[in-house]
C-alpha positions as CSV (number, residue, x, y, z in Angstrom):
1,M,0.0,0.0,0.0
2,H,2.2,2.5,0.6
3,D,4.6,1.9,-2.7
4,I,1.6,3.3,-3.9
5,F,0.4,5.3,-2.4
6,E,4.0,7.0,-2.4
7,A,3.8,6.8,-6.1
8,Q,0.5,8.7,-6.6
9,V,1.4,11.1,-4.6
10,A,5.0,11.5,-6.9
11,L,2.8,11.7,-10.1
12,A,0.2,14.0,-8.5
13,R,3.2,16.1,-8.1
14,R,4.5,16.0,-11.4
15,A,0.6,17.4,-12.9
16,I,-0.1,13.3,-14.4
17,S,-3.0,11.9,-12.8
18,P,-4.2,8.7,-10.7
19,G,-7.3,10.2,-10.0
20,S,-7.9,10.8,-6.4
21,I,-5.8,9.4,-4.3
22,D,-6.5,5.9,-2.7
23,A,-3.6,4.1,-2.0
24,A,-4.6,1.4,-4.4
25,I,-3.7,-0.1,-7.6
26,G,-6.3,0.5,-10.2
27,S,-6.1,1.5,-13.6
28,Q,-6.1,4.6,-13.4
29,T,-2.9,4.5,-11.7
30,H,-1.5,2.3,-14.5
31,S,-2.7,4.6,-17.0
32,A,-0.5,7.5,-15.0
33,I,2.3,5.0,-14.4
34,S,2.2,3.9,-18.3
35,V,2.3,7.5,-18.9
36,F,5.8,8.7,-16.8
37,Q,7.1,5.4,-18.0
38,E,6.6,6.9,-21.1
39,T,8.0,10.7,-20.2
40,Q,11.6,8.7,-19.3
41,N,12.2,6.2,-22.0
42,L,11.1,3.2,-20.0
43,P,9.4,0.5,-20.7
44,S,5.2,1.4,-20.9
45,T,4.5,-1.5,-18.5
46,G,2.0,1.0,-16.2
47,E,3.7,-1.6,-13.6
48,L,5.8,0.1,-10.6
49,D,8.8,-1.4,-11.1
50,A,12.1,-1.2,-9.6
51,A,13.0,1.2,-12.4
52,T,10.3,2.7,-12.7
53,R,10.2,3.6,-8.9
54,A,13.7,5.0,-9.0
55,Q,12.8,7.7,-11.2
56,L,9.5,8.7,-9.6
57,T,10.9,10.3,-6.3
58,L,9.8,12.6,-4.2
59,D,11.0,15.8,-2.9
60,S,9.4,16.0,0.6
61,P,7.2,14.2,3.0
62,I,4.2,12.3,1.5
63,V,1.8,13.8,4.3
64,T,1.4,17.1,5.5
65,N,-1.3,19.1,8.4
66,Y,-4.0,20.2,7.9
67,V,-5.0,23.2,9.9
68,V,-9.5,22.5,10.5
69,T,-10.5,26.5,10.3
70,T,-13.4,28.3,11.6
71,N,-13.4,29.4,7.6
72,D,-14.1,26.2,6.6
73,L,-16.9,24.8,8.9
74,D,-18.7,28.1,8.8
75,D,-19.3,27.5,5.0
76,L,-20.1,24.1,4.4
77,Q,-23.8,23.6,4.0
78,P,-25.3,20.8,3.0
79,V,-26.6,20.0,-0.8
80,G,-30.5,20.0,-1.5
81,K,-32.0,17.3,-2.8
82,T,-33.8,18.7,-5.7
83,W,-33.0,20.7,-8.1
84,L,-35.6,23.9,-7.0
85,A,-33.5,23.0,-3.6
86,K,-30.1,23.5,-5.1
87,S,-31.1,26.6,-7.1
88,E,-32.4,28.3,-4.5
89,Q,-29.2,28.3,-2.2
90,S,-26.8,30.7,-2.1
91,S,-23.8,28.6,-2.9
92,L,-23.5,24.7,-3.7
93,A,-20.1,24.5,-0.6
94,Y,-19.0,21.3,0.8
95,E,-21.0,19.6,3.1
96,T,-18.6,18.6,5.7
97,E,-14.9,19.0,6.2
98,L,-14.3,15.1,4.8
99,Q,-15.0,16.8,1.3
100,L,-13.0,19.9,1.4
101,V,-9.8,18.6,3.0
102,A,-10.0,15.6,0.6
103,E,-10.5,17.4,-2.9
104,K,-7.6,19.9,-0.8
105,S,-5.3,16.9,-1.8
106,H,-6.9,15.4,-4.9
107,S,-7.5,12.3,-2.2
108,H,-10.4,9.8,-1.9
109,P,-12.6,10.7,0.9
110,L,-12.0,7.1,2.4
111,L,-8.1,7.4,2.2
112,I,-8.5,11.0,4.5
113,Q,-9.9,8.6,7.1
114,R,-7.7,5.6,7.4
115,L,-5.3,8.5,7.5
116,N,-6.9,10.3,10.6
117,P,-8.2,7.2,12.2
118,S,-9.3,8.5,15.5
119,V,-10.9,11.8,14.3
120,N,-14.5,11.9,15.1
121,W,-15.8,13.3,11.6
122,A,-19.3,14.2,13.1
123,N,-18.3,16.5,15.3
124,L,-15.1,18.0,13.9
125,A,-14.1,21.7,15.9
126,A,-12.0,24.1,14.4
127,G,-8.2,24.0,15.5
128,T,-8.0,20.1,14.4
129,V,-5.4,18.8,12.8
130,L,-5.6,16.5,10.2
131,K,-3.0,14.6,7.9
132,I,-3.6,14.8,4.4
133,P,-1.6,14.0,1.5
134,D,1.2,16.7,0.4
135,V,0.2,17.0,-3.7
136,N,0.3,20.9,-5.9
137,Y,0.4,20.4,-9.0
138,P,3.4,22.5,-10.8
139,D,2.8,26.3,-11.2
140,S,1.4,27.0,-14.2
141,D,2.8,29.9,-15.9
142,A,2.9,28.5,-19.1
143,K,0.2,28.3,-21.5
144,A,-0.8,25.5,-23.4
145,A,-0.2,24.9,-26.9
146,F,-3.3,21.9,-27.4
147,V,-5.5,19.7,-25.2
148,V,-6.6,16.2,-26.6
149,I,-9.0,14.4,-25.4
150,H,-9.0,10.0,-25.2
151,L,-12.3,8.7,-25.7
152,T,-11.3,5.1,-25.4
153,D,-9.0,5.4,-22.8
154,R,-10.7,8.5,-20.8
155,Y,-8.0,10.5,-20.1
156,L,-7.1,14.2,-21.4
157,E,-3.9,15.7,-21.8
158,A,-1.8,19.2,-22.2
159,F,0.9,19.7,-24.6
160,D,3.0,22.6,-25.0
161,D,4.5,23.9,-28.0
162,Q,7.0,21.8,-28.4
163,T,4.9,18.9,-27.7
164,N,5.9,18.4,-24.0
165,L,3.3,16.4,-21.7
166,L,1.9,19.4,-19.3
167,L,-0.1,17.2,-17.8
168,H,-2.5,13.6,-18.0
169,F,-6.2,13.7,-15.9
170,P,-8.6,11.1,-16.3
171,C,-11.6,12.1,-17.2
172,S,-16.2,11.2,-18.2
173,I,-17.3,10.8,-21.8
174,A,-20.8,11.0,-23.0
175,A,-22.7,7.9,-21.7
176,K,-24.3,7.6,-25.7
177,V,-21.9,7.5,-28.8
178,E,-23.6,9.5,-30.6
179,K,-23.0,12.3,-28.0
180,R,-18.9,12.2,-28.2
181,P,-18.0,14.8,-30.8
182,V,-14.8,12.9,-32.9
183,G,-12.1,15.8,-34.3
184,E,-10.9,19.1,-33.8
185,L,-12.7,21.6,-31.4
186,H,-11.7,25.4,-30.3
187,V,-12.2,26.3,-26.4
188,V,-14.5,29.6,-27.1
189,I,-14.6,30.2,-22.9
190,V,-13.0,30.4,-19.7
191,I,-15.4,30.5,-16.6
192,Q,-13.8,29.9,-12.6
193,N,-16.5,29.0,-10.1
194,P,-19.6,29.2,-12.8
195,N,-23.5,28.9,-11.9
196,Y,-25.2,26.1,-14.0
197,T,-28.4,26.3,-16.3
198,V,-30.7,23.3,-15.6
199,D,-32.2,22.9,-18.9
200,P,-35.1,20.5,-18.7
201,D,-35.1,20.3,-22.8
202,L,-31.2,19.0,-21.9
203,F,-33.0,16.4,-18.6
204,P,-35.8,14.5,-20.2
205,E,-36.0,12.1,-17.2
206,S,-36.1,14.5,-14.7
207,D,-39.5,13.9,-13.9
208,E,-39.5,17.6,-11.6
209,L,-37.6,19.6,-14.8
210,Q,-40.4,18.3,-16.2
211,V,-43.3,19.6,-13.7
212,I,-41.4,22.7,-13.3
213,G,-41.3,23.7,-17.2
214,H,-38.6,25.9,-17.4
215,K,-34.8,27.2,-16.6
216,L,-33.4,27.0,-13.0
217,I,-30.0,29.1,-12.4
218,L,-27.8,27.0,-9.9
219,P,-25.2,28.9,-7.5
220,P,-21.2,28.4,-8.2
221,G,-19.4,26.1,-5.5
222,P,-17.5,22.3,-5.7
223,K,-20.5,20.5,-5.4
224,N,-22.5,22.6,-8.8
225,P,-22.9,19.8,-11.8
226,V,-19.6,21.8,-13.7
227,G,-18.0,21.5,-10.5
228,V,-15.5,24.9,-10.7
229,A,-13.8,25.6,-13.7
230,W,-15.9,25.7,-17.4
231,V,-14.0,25.7,-20.0
232,G,-16.4,26.3,-22.9
233,L,-16.1,24.3,-26.8
234,D,-17.0,25.3,-29.9
235,K,-20.2,23.0,-30.4
236,P,-23.0,24.5,-28.8
237,G,-23.5,22.8,-24.9
238,Y,-20.1,21.4,-25.5
239,G,-17.4,21.5,-22.4
240,I,-14.3,20.0,-20.2
241,H,-15.5,20.6,-16.5
242,G,-15.4,19.2,-13.2
243,T,-18.0,17.8,-10.4
244,P,-19.2,17.7,-7.7
245,V,-17.7,14.0,-7.5
246,P,-14.4,13.9,-8.0
247,E,-13.8,10.2,-7.1
248,Q,-16.0,8.5,-9.8
249,V,-14.7,10.8,-12.8
250,G,-13.6,8.3,-15.8
251,R,-15.9,5.7,-13.9
252,T,-19.3,7.5,-14.7
253,E,-20.6,8.4,-18.2
254,S,-21.8,12.1,-18.1
255,H,-24.4,13.6,-20.8
256,G,-21.7,15.1,-22.7
257,C,-19.4,17.0,-21.6
258,F,-16.0,16.0,-20.9
259,R,-15.7,15.2,-16.7
260,L,-12.8,15.9,-14.4
261,A,-12.3,16.1,-10.8
262,N,-12.4,19.6,-9.7
263,W,-8.6,20.2,-8.7
264,D,-7.9,19.0,-12.8
265,A,-10.5,21.3,-14.4
266,E,-9.3,24.2,-12.2
267,Y,-5.1,23.5,-13.3
268,L,-6.7,23.0,-16.8
269,S,-8.8,26.6,-16.6
270,Q,-5.7,28.0,-15.7
271,I,-3.4,27.2,-18.5
272,V,-6.0,26.8,-21.6
273,W,-7.0,29.8,-23.4
274,V,-9.9,31.2,-26.4
275,G,-9.4,29.4,-29.6
276,M,-6.8,26.8,-28.6
277,P,-7.7,23.4,-30.6
278,V,-9.1,20.9,-28.4
279,E,-8.4,17.9,-30.3
280,V,-10.7,14.3,-29.2
281,E,-9.3,10.7,-30.6
282,L,-11.2,7.5,-30.4
């Protein structure tokens, strides 16, 4: 477990995401290892062998302390169970401190609980010290030149103008094949902390929305359906965005957009630009 945990943190610090860090070896971790091996001219096996482990080094401890603040606790609020209830909230914030620190550390909530076995999550006080993975992506000073989305393997990559890899992120794709666009698209807008317009026409399966019969606007927040960032594309209704349930990225399917974990969507939104090409490949 520790070797996998360490490898996941080391990969994430390089913006080669293994998905939500969980100290378990799964398909997204295998994919991230394989990508890292390619960058190091190692055999691309996806396995954490000795040669890969030797290259996948950490320059600081794997975990760090996080102190719960009064602001953290004051900002928490339950998320409504209906579209109408969500639209009436002041924000779609985290519901629990566990969700907050899990996203802050790119981690699965179950891993955070395992790292903090004595914490009473139901009655958390300001000043409580938590152990979380120490993960920060590289500084995003440079802009990407283009993005490639791989539908079959469900991941997104960004490259600079010398075709050097800048990031590798798992992503969710449309459930219906006919809603998966293939070819070159372009970025038309980038929005941090977007609100979200729910259109009943796009959710025919929702009895609630069919009864309401008009669009609703949901406030911003990490539990917003598009998370904390929206990168709109030049195919109407399509974009790359975050999600309120990051641990499900790449494992569930969307109505049509490309979903990333919130921390990945936020990072991507800092390095893309209006007009940038996005190539969608099978």
